N, CA and C atoms as a LAMMPS dump frame, in Angstrom:
ITEM: TIMESTEP
0
ITEM: NUMBER OF ATOMS
366
ITEM: BOX BOUNDS ff ff ff
-5.0000000000000000e+02 5.0000000000000000e+02
-5.0000000000000000e+02 5.0000000000000000e+02
-5.0000000000000000e+02 5.0000000000000000e+02
ITEM: ATOMS id mol type element x y z
1 1 1 N -183.538 -135.799 -386.366
2 1 2 C -183.237 -136.215 -385.018
3 1 3 C -184.54 -136.536 -384.294
4 2 1 N -184.557 -137.659 -383.595
5 2 2 C -185.757 -138.066 -382.863
6 2 3 C -185.811 -137.384 -381.499
7 3 1 N -187.015 -136.968 -381.12
8 3 2 C -187.153 -136.388 -379.786
9 3 3 C -187.248 -137.521 -378.76
10 4 1 N -187.244 -137.15 -377.487
11 4 2 C -187.253 -138.145 -376.416
12 4 3 C -188.491 -139.031 -376.476
13 5 1 N -189.646 -138.469 -376.78
14 5 2 C -190.881 -139.24 -376.833
15 5 3 C -190.826 -140.281 -377.955
16 6 1 N -190.303 -139.905 -379.098
17 6 2 C -190.185 -140.834 -380.229
18 6 3 C -189.227 -141.977 -379.883
19 7 1 N -188.112 -141.649 -379.258
20 7 2 C -187.158 -142.691 -378.849
21 7 3 C -187.797 -143.617 -377.825
22 8 1 N -188.582 -143.064 -376.914
23 8 2 C -189.288 -143.869 -375.919
24 8 3 C -190.24 -144.84 -376.601
25 9 1 N -191.009 -144.369 -377.577
26 9 2 C -191.95 -145.241 -378.293
27 9 3 C -191.232 -146.355 -379.044
28 10 1 N -190.111 -146.034 -379.648
29 10 2 C -189.337 -147.056 -380.362
30 10 3 C -188.804 -148.084 -379.375
31 11 1 N -188.272 -147.629 -378.256
32 11 2 C -187.755 -148.529 -377.233
33 11 3 C -188.869 -149.407 -376.671
34 12 1 N -190.027 -148.841 -376.412
35 12 2 C -191.167 -149.59 -375.91
36 12 3 C -191.611 -150.643 -376.917
37 13 1 N -191.686 -150.273 -378.18
38 13 2 C -192.081 -151.217 -379.231
39 13 3 C -191.106 -152.378 -379.311
40 14 1 N -189.817 -152.076 -379.252
41 14 2 C -188.8 -153.132 -379.307
42 14 3 C -188.911 -154.054 -378.092
43 15 1 N -189.139 -153.476 -376.933
44 15 2 C -189.277 -154.275 -375.716
45 15 3 C -190.479 -155.203 -375.795
46 16 1 N -191.605 -154.686 -376.267
47 16 2 C -192.804 -155.517 -376.416
48 16 3 C -192.583 -156.618 -377.437
49 17 1 N -191.877 -156.32 -378.508
50 17 2 C -191.564 -157.33 -379.513
51 17 3 C -190.718 -158.446 -378.902
52 18 1 N -189.698 -158.094 -378.113
53 18 2 C -188.842 -159.093 -377.489
54 18 3 C -189.621 -159.946 -376.49
55 19 1 N -190.525 -159.338 -375.737
56 19 2 C -191.361 -160.104 -374.812
57 19 3 C -192.255 -161.081 -375.564
58 20 1 N -192.817 -160.673 -376.672
59 20 2 C -193.663 -161.552 -377.48
60 20 3 C -192.854 -162.711 -378.025
61 21 1 N -191.633 -162.47 -378.431
62 21 2 C -190.773 -163.531 -378.942
63 21 3 C -190.419 -164.532 -377.85
64 22 1 N -190.232 -164.044 -376.631
65 22 2 C -189.883 -164.93 -375.522
66 22 3 C -191.021 -165.88 -375.187
67 23 1 N -192.249 -165.525 -375.504
68 23 2 C -193.395 -166.371 -375.183
69 23 3 C -193.63 -167.452 -376.234
70 24 1 N -192.938 -167.378 -377.369
71 24 2 C -193.12 -168.384 -378.408
72 24 3 C -192.299 -169.619 -378.077
73 25 1 N -192.665 -170.789 -378.61
74 25 2 C -191.909 -172.017 -378.324
75 25 3 C -190.452 -171.886 -378.742
76 26 1 N -189.596 -172.559 -377.986
77 26 2 C -188.164 -172.522 -378.254
78 26 3 C -187.847 -173.471 -379.403
79 27 1 N -187.073 -172.996 -380.351
80 27 2 C -186.62 -173.849 -381.452
81 27 3 C -185.598 -174.817 -380.892
82 28 1 N -185.685 -176.075 -381.284
83 28 2 C -184.783 -177.104 -380.767
84 28 3 C -183.38 -176.911 -381.322
85 29 1 N -182.395 -177.034 -380.446
86 29 2 C -180.998 -176.924 -380.813
87 29 3 C -180.312 -178.23 -380.443
88 30 1 N -179.612 -178.817 -381.375
89 30 2 C -178.9 -180.065 -381.12
90 30 3 C -179.553 -181.209 -381.868
91 31 1 N -179.194 -182.405 -381.508
92 31 2 C -179.73 -183.601 -382.161
93 31 3 C -181.226 -183.744 -381.897
94 32 1 N -181.908 -184.476 -382.777
95 32 2 C -183.353 -184.701 -382.663
96 32 3 C -183.687 -185.476 -381.385
97 33 1 N -184.734 -185.022 -380.683
98 33 2 C -185.276 -185.696 -379.501
99 33 3 C -186.762 -185.902 -379.768
100 34 1 N -187.244 -187.153 -379.634
101 34 2 C -188.615 -187.495 -380.003
102 34 3 C -189.671 -186.882 -379.081
103 35 1 N -189.414 -186.804 -377.791
104 35 2 C -190.401 -186.3 -376.827
105 35 3 C -190.567 -184.791 -377
106 36 1 N -191.757 -184.323 -377.421
107 36 2 C -191.957 -182.884 -377.64
108 36 3 C -191.707 -182.036 -376.391
109 37 1 N -191.965 -182.576 -375.204
110 37 2 C -191.763 -181.818 -373.965
111 37 3 C -190.282 -181.612 -373.658
112 38 1 N -189.406 -182.366 -374.331
113 38 2 C -187.965 -182.245 -374.1
114 38 3 C -187.265 -181.43 -375.178
115 39 1 N -187.998 -181.007 -376.182
116 39 2 C -187.375 -180.261 -377.279
117 39 3 C -187.092 -178.825 -376.864
118 40 1 N -185.916 -178.389 -377.144
119 40 2 C -185.46 -177.042 -376.818
120 40 3 C -183.965 -176.998 -376.989
121 41 1 N -183.251 -177.709 -376.115
122 41 2 C -181.797 -177.741 -376.205
123 41 3 C -181.31 -179.128 -375.814
124 42 1 N -180.494 -179.73 -376.679
125 42 2 C -179.909 -181.041 -376.393
126 42 3 C -178.399 -180.925 -376.422
127 43 1 N -177.772 -181.514 -375.41
128 43 2 C -176.317 -181.597 -375.366
129 43 3 C -175.955 -183.032 -375.045
130 44 1 N -175.144 -183.628 -375.897
131 44 2 C -174.72 -184.991 -375.64
132 44 3 C -174.39 -185.716 -376.923
133 45 1 N -174.34 -187.029 -376.808
134 45 2 C -173.957 -187.874 -377.935
135 45 3 C -175.07 -187.93 -378.982
136 46 1 N -174.649 -187.991 -380.247
137 46 2 C -175.588 -188.058 -381.373
138 46 3 C -175.16 -189.15 -382.338
139 47 1 N -176.156 -189.686 -383.034
140 47 2 C -175.882 -190.634 -384.116
141 47 3 C -176.924 -190.404 -385.193
142 48 1 N -176.49 -190.168 -386.407
143 48 2 C -177.391 -189.904 -387.533
144 48 3 C -178.376 -188.766 -387.242
145 49 1 N -177.901 -187.723 -386.555
146 49 2 C -178.729 -186.554 -386.278
147 49 3 C -179.714 -186.72 -385.137
148 50 1 N -179.673 -187.858 -384.437
149 50 2 C -180.588 -188.113 -383.317
150 50 3 C -179.796 -188.312 -382.029
151 51 1 N -180.413 -187.915 -380.902
152 51 2 C -179.792 -188.14 -379.6
153 51 3 C -179.582 -189.646 -379.436
154 52 1 N -178.348 -190.04 -379.151
155 52 2 C -178.035 -191.464 -379.034
156 52 3 C -176.829 -191.609 -378.119
157 53 1 N -177.039 -192.225 -376.979
158 53 2 C -176.002 -192.307 -375.957
159 53 3 C -176.43 -191.444 -374.776
160 54 1 N -175.481 -190.958 -374.029
161 54 2 C -175.777 -190.154 -372.843
162 54 3 C -175.888 -188.685 -373.236
163 55 1 N -176.933 -188.032 -372.721
164 55 2 C -177.118 -186.621 -373.008
165 55 3 C -178.108 -185.974 -372.067
166 56 1 N -178.329 -184.68 -372.301
167 56 2 C -179.29 -183.902 -371.515
168 56 3 C -180.11 -183.067 -372.489
169 57 1 N -181.433 -183.176 -372.351
170 57 2 C -182.326 -182.402 -373.188
171 57 3 C -183.252 -181.591 -372.293
172 58 1 N -183.406 -180.323 -372.655
173 58 2 C -184.232 -179.42 -371.865
174 58 3 C -185.197 -178.686 -372.769
175 59 1 N -186.468 -178.756 -372.433
176 59 2 C -187.536 -178.029 -373.099
177 59 3 C -188.496 -177.599 -372.015
178 60 1 N -189.777 -177.947 -372.152
179 60 2 C -190.74 -177.706 -371.074
180 60 3 C -190.34 -178.573 -369.876
181 61 1 N -189.99 -179.827 -370.125
182 61 2 C -189.453 -180.733 -369.114
183 61 3 C -187.974 -180.918 -369.415
184 62 1 N -187.281 -181.687 -368.579
185 62 2 C -185.886 -181.979 -368.892
186 62 3 C -185.567 -183.422 -368.53
187 63 1 N -184.538 -183.932 -369.17
188 63 2 C -184.121 -185.319 -368.961
189 63 3 C -182.62 -185.39 -369.083
190 64 1 N -182.023 -186.177 -368.199
191 64 2 C -180.597 -186.419 -368.245
192 64 3 C -180.38 -187.909 -368.137
193 65 1 N -179.772 -188.488 -369.171
194 65 2 C -179.548 -189.929 -369.164
195 65 3 C -179.334 -190.463 -370.556
196 66 1 N -179.774 -191.702 -370.77
197 66 2 C -179.513 -192.393 -372.02
198 66 3 C -180.642 -192.206 -373.038
199 67 1 N -180.236 -192.093 -374.294
200 67 2 C -181.145 -191.993 -375.431
201 67 3 C -180.788 -193.074 -376.44
202 68 1 N -181.787 -193.548 -377.183
203 68 2 C -181.566 -194.45 -378.307
204 68 3 C -182.382 -193.931 -379.483
205 69 1 N -181.703 -193.574 -380.566
206 69 2 C -182.348 -193.052 -381.777
207 69 3 C -183.347 -191.929 -381.474
208 70 1 N -182.967 -191.018 -380.57
209 70 2 C -183.792 -189.861 -380.244
210 70 3 C -184.826 -190.095 -379.16
211 71 1 N -184.922 -191.323 -378.665
212 71 2 C -185.94 -191.686 -377.672
213 71 3 C -185.287 -191.884 -376.306
214 72 1 N -185.952 -191.397 -375.258
215 72 2 C -185.511 -191.638 -373.883
216 72 3 C -185.565 -193.146 -373.663
217 73 1 N -184.39 -193.742 -373.409
218 73 2 C -184.323 -195.201 -373.329
219 73 3 C -183.043 -195.594 -372.604
220 74 1 N -183.185 -196.221 -371.441
221 74 2 C -182.033 -196.622 -370.638
222 74 3 C -182.194 -196.096 -369.225
223 75 1 N -181.102 -195.735 -368.603
224 75 2 C -181.141 -195.186 -367.246
225 75 3 C -181.058 -193.668 -367.316
226 76 1 N -181.865 -193.022 -366.462
227 76 2 C -181.811 -191.571 -366.434
228 76 3 C -182.789 -190.968 -365.457
229 77 1 N -182.832 -189.647 -365.462
230 77 2 C -183.757 -188.906 -364.605
231 77 3 C -184.572 -187.956 -365.475
232 78 1 N -185.888 -188.058 -365.354
233 78 2 C -186.826 -187.2 -366.081
234 78 3 C -187.399 -186.214 -365.073
235 79 1 N -187.309 -184.911 -365.378
236 79 2 C -187.818 -183.845 -364.52
237 79 3 C -188.996 -183.172 -365.216
238 80 1 N -190.167 -183.222 -364.597
239 80 2 C -191.326 -182.53 -365.152
240 80 3 C -191.296 -181.073 -364.715
241 81 1 N -191.89 -180.201 -365.516
242 81 2 C -191.886 -178.765 -365.246
243 81 3 C -192.583 -178.415 -363.937
244 82 1 N -193.463 -179.301 -363.432
245 82 2 C -194.182 -179.017 -362.181
246 82 3 C -193.395 -179.402 -360.932
247 83 1 N -192.176 -179.974 -361.111
248 83 2 C -191.342 -180.32 -359.965
249 83 3 C -191.262 -181.797 -359.66
250 84 1 N -192.098 -182.624 -360.288
251 84 2 C -192.016 -184.07 -360.11
252 84 3 C -190.784 -184.596 -360.846
253 85 1 N -190.284 -185.773 -360.41
254 85 2 C -189.162 -186.382 -361.118
255 85 3 C -189.193 -187.907 -360.972
256 86 1 N -188.621 -188.563 -361.948
257 86 2 C -188.484 -190.021 -361.943
258 86 3 C -187.028 -190.342 -362.264
259 87 1 N -186.442 -191.233 -361.464
260 87 2 C -185.079 -191.689 -361.711
261 87 3 C -185.099 -193.202 -361.776
262 88 1 N -184.543 -193.743 -362.856
263 88 2 C -184.488 -195.195 -362.98
264 88 3 C -184.453 -195.63 -364.421
265 89 1 N -185.018 -196.83 -364.656
266 89 2 C -185.028 -197.422 -365.989
267 89 3 C -186.179 -196.862 -366.809
268 90 1 N -185.889 -196.579 -368.069
269 90 2 C -186.905 -196.084 -369.003
270 90 3 C -186.774 -196.868 -370.304
271 91 1 N -187.909 -197.187 -370.915
272 91 2 C -187.928 -197.882 -372.203
273 91 3 C -188.912 -197.176 -373.107
274 92 1 N -188.453 -196.785 -374.274
275 92 2 C -189.312 -196.095 -375.241
276 92 3 C -190.043 -194.896 -374.64
277 93 1 N -189.342 -194.144 -373.807
278 93 2 C -189.884 -192.918 -373.245
279 93 3 C -190.778 -193.099 -372.033
280 94 1 N -190.873 -194.319 -371.512
281 94 2 C -191.751 -194.576 -370.361
282 94 3 C -190.986 -195.277 -369.245
283 95 1 N -191.452 -195.056 -367.995
284 95 2 C -190.875 -195.75 -366.852
285 95 3 C -191.121 -197.242 -367.031
286 96 1 N -190.037 -198.007 -367.045
287 96 2 C -190.135 -199.449 -367.3
288 96 3 C -188.943 -200.105 -366.629
289 97 1 N -189.202 -200.797 -365.509
290 97 2 C -188.121 -201.405 -364.747
291 97 3 C -188.045 -200.763 -363.374
292 98 1 N -186.883 -200.879 -362.759
293 98 2 C -186.704 -200.353 -361.406
294 98 3 C -186.54 -198.84 -361.439
295 99 1 N -187.3 -198.15 -360.559
296 99 2 C -187.195 -196.699 -360.517
297 99 3 C -187.874 -196.078 -359.32
298 100 1 N -187.628 -194.786 -359.155
299 100 2 C -188.181 -194.023 -358.039
300 100 3 C -188.829 -192.752 -358.588
301 101 1 N -190.085 -192.53 -358.217
302 101 2 C -190.801 -191.306 -358.561
303 101 3 C -190.909 -190.472 -357.297
304 102 1 N -190.55 -189.191 -357.393
305 102 2 C -190.68 -188.276 -356.255
306 102 3 C -191.47 -187.064 -356.738
307 103 1 N -192.612 -186.836 -356.078
308 103 2 C -193.448 -185.698 -356.461
309 103 3 C -192.87 -184.414 -355.882
310 104 1 N -193.357 -183.289 -356.382
311 104 2 C -192.869 -181.999 -355.887
312 104 3 C -193.171 -181.82 -354.403
313 105 1 N -194.192 -182.515 -353.898
314 105 2 C -194.53 -182.432 -352.476
315 105 3 C -193.702 -183.39 -351.624
316 106 1 N -192.861 -184.222 -352.278
317 106 2 C -191.996 -185.137 -351.541
318 106 3 C -192.512 -186.557 -351.455
319 107 1 N -193.701 -186.833 -351.992
320 107 2 C -194.219 -188.206 -351.99
321 107 3 C -193.298 -189.078 -352.828
322 108 1 N -192.955 -190.237 -352.295
323 108 2 C -191.99 -191.131 -352.945
324 108 3 C -192.644 -192.472 -353.267
325 109 1 N -192.466 -192.919 -354.51
326 109 2 C -192.959 -194.23 -354.938
327 109 3 C -191.804 -194.935 -355.625
328 110 1 N -191.423 -196.099 -355.087
329 110 2 C -190.309 -196.826 -355.701
330 110 3 C -190.679 -198.282 -355.89
331 111 1 N -190.026 -198.897 -356.853
332 111 2 C -190.267 -200.305 -357.148
333 111 3 C -190.122 -200.58 -358.623
334 112 1 N -190.884 -201.556 -359.1
335 112 2 C -190.843 -201.954 -360.498
336 112 3 C -192 -201.295 -361.246
337 113 1 N -191.659 -200.619 -362.333
338 113 2 C -192.631 -199.881 -363.15
339 113 3 C -192.838 -200.607 -364.468
340 114 1 N -194.086 -200.616 -364.959
341 114 2 C -194.41 -201.161 -366.264
342 114 3 C -195.286 -200.145 -366.979
343 115 1 N -194.802 -199.643 -368.11
344 115 2 C -195.571 -198.7 -368.917
345 115 3 C -196.062 -197.49 -368.099
346 116 1 N -195.165 -196.903 -367.318
347 116 2 C -195.438 -195.727 -366.474
348 116 3 C -196.318 -196.005 -365.265
349 117 1 N -196.566 -197.253 -364.926
350 117 2 C -197.42 -197.594 -363.786
351 117 3 C -196.596 -198.429 -362.797
352 118 1 N -196.62 -198.038 -361.517
353 118 2 C -195.917 -198.799 -360.486
354 118 3 C -196.636 -200.124 -360.274
355 119 1 N -195.947 -201.225 -360.578
356 119 2 C -196.541 -202.56 -360.476
357 119 3 C -196.159 -203.286 -359.186
358 120 1 N -194.897 -203.133 -358.781
359 120 2 C -194.395 -203.843 -357.604
360 120 3 C -193.717 -202.84 -356.69
361 121 1 N -194.488 -202.271 -355.741
362 121 2 C -193.875 -201.296 -354.817
363 121 3 C -192.824 -201.94 -353.918
364 122 1 N -191.836 -201.144 -353.546
365 122 2 C -190.811 -201.62 -352.588
366 122 3 C -191.163 -201.161 -351.197
């Protein structure tokens, strides 16, 4: 029979082990998503094991919208872990077309984007 101190040490060891596990990267669940910052959990349409169609992927960042062959592509909203977000057209994982970027501080930039750069402000 274990005494109270021994049980305490076992409980403490288990707790520390669980905390260490929580700090490790999350294994991706669901269809393949190409963007490493979005890997963690994917829910949505799949084709050939890859996110394809409308879905939501959450990892360090999160995205809700259209995917093509595992790549963020189409209309959607990308949320960065720091609170910034972009809503609009995306091509090959980048802002491309009409969209709105809103920083965590509330700064708003809208217009036509090319390769993640605002080209034609509105």
